[in-house]
N, C-alpha and C positions, 0 to 999 in steps of 0.2 A: 505493502499500499504506499503511496506517497507521502511523503514528510508533510505534516499538519502544521502550518508554519503560523495559522490563525485559530487556535483552538476556542471553542463557542459549547455553551448550553450545558456545562459540569454541574447540574445540579446548582447549587446555592452560591456557586464562584462566579464573580463577577470581573471584570478586570478592564483597563484601558492601555494598550499597548499602541508602540512604534509604528508604523508601517514598514514593512521589510522592502517593498515594492516601486520602483519608480511611478509617477502618476503620468509623465509626458514621457514617452520611450521613441518618439520620432524628434523630428526638429522642422525648420521652416524650409530645410533644404530637402525633406522628403517631398516628392509630388503630391501637394496638395492645395487646395484654396487658402489655408490660412498662414498669417502671417505671426514673424515672433512674438510681437508684442498679443495677440491673442492666445497664442500657446502659454505663453508665461502665466497671461492670467487666469487660464486653463487650468496650469500647475500649481498654482498657490491658490486658488479658491475651491476647484473641482467640479466646473462649471463652465460653459459659453453659450451665451444667448447670441445668435446669429439673424438678425432682424430683418424680415422679410425676404426668405432665402428663396421662397417661391410666391412666383406673382398671383394676381387675384383669380386670374383666369384658373390656374393650377389648382388653388384651393377651391374653387367650385368643383372643379372636378374630383377631386377629395371628398370633401362631402357630399355629392352625389354618390360615390360609391360608398363613403359610410352609411349615409341611408340604405342604399339598396342591401348591404350585408345584416345591418340592422334588422330590417323588415325578414328577411329570409331566416333570420334566427330566434323570431320573436316566439314560436313555436316549438322551438326546439330544444330540447332536453338531453344535455349531452357535457361531458366533463370540461370542453373547452369553450364553453358559452356561460358566462357569468353572469348572474344575474342580481338584483339589489337584494338586501338580505329581506326587505320585509316588501316587496313585489315583483313581479314577474317580467319588470322593466331589466333591457339587457344594458348591463355594465360594461362588460367585454368580450371581444372574440378574439380569441389566441390563432395563431399560424396562419396570418392573414398574406404571409408573403410565399404559400402555397396554392394560392388561388387561378395559380395560370391565367391570370388577368391585370388588372392594374395594380395591384399592389405589389404583386409580384417585381412588377416593371419597374413601381416605385421605389424598392430594396435594393435595386440595383443603379439606382439614380447615383452620378458623380458626383453629384455636389454634397451629398450626404457621406457616400462610402469613403470617398477620397478625404475628407475630413477625419474620418473615423481611424483610416488609415495612417494618416499623418500621426496622430495622437497618439495611437499605438503602436504605431513602429514597424508594423507588418502589414501581412494581408489578413484580411479578415473574414467571418463566414459569420451567416445568422442563427444566434443561439435563441432567440426568441421573437416574436412578432405577436402585436394586438393590436386592436384599437380600443378606446376605451371613451367613453361618454357619461359624464358627470350631468345628469338634467337638470335643470334651476328648480328651486324650492325642493326639493330630498334627495339630493347629489349628498352620498353620505362622505364621511373622512376617510382618511386613509392613516395609521398612526407614524411617529418616526420608524425611520429603518434604514439600516445599510444595506442594499439588494446583495452585495458580496455576502454578507453573513449567512443569507439563505442560498445564494448559490453555491456557495461553498460547503454548506453544512447539509444542504439537501439535494443537491447536483454536482457535487464534487469538483466546481472551480479551483483548480489548485494556488492560481495566483491572482493578483489585482491586476490583469491586463483585459480590462472589457470596458463597454461605456454603453450608456444610454442615450439614444436618438428619440428625442419628442418632436414631432411636425405639429405645431399649434394651428387646430382649423378654424377654432372660433376665438374671437378676442379674449384675452385673457385680462382680467382685471383684480384689481384686489380682492374685491368682493365675489366673486365667484370661484372661489377655492380653487387657487391656483396652486400650483405646486410650492413649496415653502422649501428651502433649501440653508444649512448654516456652512456659509463661507469658511474653508480650510478645515472642515472635519474628514476629508480622504486622508489625511495625514495621519490620523489615527485608527485604530481596530478598538470597537466595543466589544468584548466577550460579554455576551449577555446573560445571563441568569436563566434555569428552566432544563428541560429535555425534549426532544421532538417527537411529538405523537406518531402515531401512525397515520399514514394518508393524510397528513396535515394539510396540504395542498388543498383540500377540499372547503376547511374553514379558513386556510389564512388568504385564501384569496379573496374572499368576502371583508372578512376582519380579521386583519393579522394579530397575534395574541403572542405567538411564538416567535423567539430573536427578536425582540423588539429591546431596547436600550432602559436600564434603570434610571430613575429621575434624577440620581446623582450625575450619572455619567453624561447625561442632556443639559443638564446645567453646568458642568464643565468644559464640555464644547464648546456651548453659547458663551461661556466667559473669555474661551480663546480668540473666539471671533470679535470681541470686546463688546458682546450683548448684540451682535448684527444676527437678524435672520431675512433671509431674502426670498422675496418672490419671483416667481419665473413670469411676470406679466409682458404683456406684450403683443400686438397686433397678430391677426391670421395671416399663416406663410413664414412667421419666424420658428425657428430650429433651436431646440435647448440640448446642447450636449452635456451630459455630467456623467462623473467617473463612478466606476461600480461601488465605491465606498463612501460617496458623500454621503452626511445623513440629511434624509428629504423626509417630507410627510407631505399632506394636504387637508386643511380644513372641510367642514360640509360646505355645500351649495343651497345658501337657502335663498339667492336673490332668483330674480324671474330668465336669469341668463345661463343657459347652458355651456359647458364647456366639453369640448372633445379635441381628441388627439389621435394621432398615428404615432405608434413606438414601437420603435427597435431595437433590439440589444445585440450590438457588434461584439464578437470575441474574438482574440487573437487566432489565428491558424498554429501558433507556438504555443496555446494555453486550454487545451481542448479538455473536454472533460475526463474526470474519473470517477473511480468509487466514492460516494458520499461521504462526507467526513465524520456524517452523524452515526456509519455503520446501518444506515437501513439500505431498502431499494431505492433506485433513481426515481425519481418524479417523472411523470408521464412525458412522452417523446413533446406534446405541444408545448409544455413548459421550459423543456430543456433539450435540445436539437441534440442529438447523436448521430443520428443515421446520416445527415450530409453536413460533413464539415468542410466540403470542398472550399477554396478561396473563390469570393463573390470577383466577377469581373464588373467593373464599374463601367455602366450606359450611360453615353452621351445623348440618348434618343431622347425627345421632346416628349413630355409626357402626352397622352391623348386617350380620352373616355373609350373604353373597350366592356363589354358586358363578360362578367367573370364566368367561367364553365364548371366553376368548383359547386360542389354540391352544399358548402358551407353557409 
């Protein structure tokens, strides 16, 4: 079994430890769109927002595809379709990069793939993809967490060499439950108390209760950030990249304005998944891709509206 550099979920034990991996593995010299100042910002803060990376026309295409995907899955009862805890309203649909249509094309778009390659310093593959929808008035909160803690413990991601790419499809305001991030939190790993229940993903995708940091650790991380908590606000078409270990969460959405996004997880081809460090069986393929880890070939093709051929 691979060496566990980042142990967690060891009963009552909790600990904050230094990160053992770089945040930025590439450089401005690596083929990609990011300037050195943008890479430096990402390295220091653990995230980077690129305003209006996609045009209004492209955003409208994404919205139409998202709406069609949601409608196809409204009555579908399947593990990869996540509903709101207290209703039948679709919250997330996973594995959209396998739809043989629009989202598969979007997942290869060079604007996002080359940025991911540049930050991770290697070719990348798609570890996870989904669309998220947080409806107005009743969109639920998601508690503070580091994605890496879950991916490490439940999926077997060995090192911190992955990132999330969130394409914003609706204007993100301060008041409609935008993603919140603690700048600089990626520099430390929070070993969380507790243990991993069997088939934890069935509960955690609706409300995460395992692998969440204790209050004292959250207070410490926020103090290191000078008391700052940032919000990923911006117009539709913007893209947020954030490190796999950046502490983040979101409040509920009680405003009239829904919030939706397309979400891709790019992992380095040099950081493929091993056996989960929890000692349990791996989570399902739709959450952590193991079958096709070939490098994505970035596409410069213009986005166009195509009806998906998938049954999803």
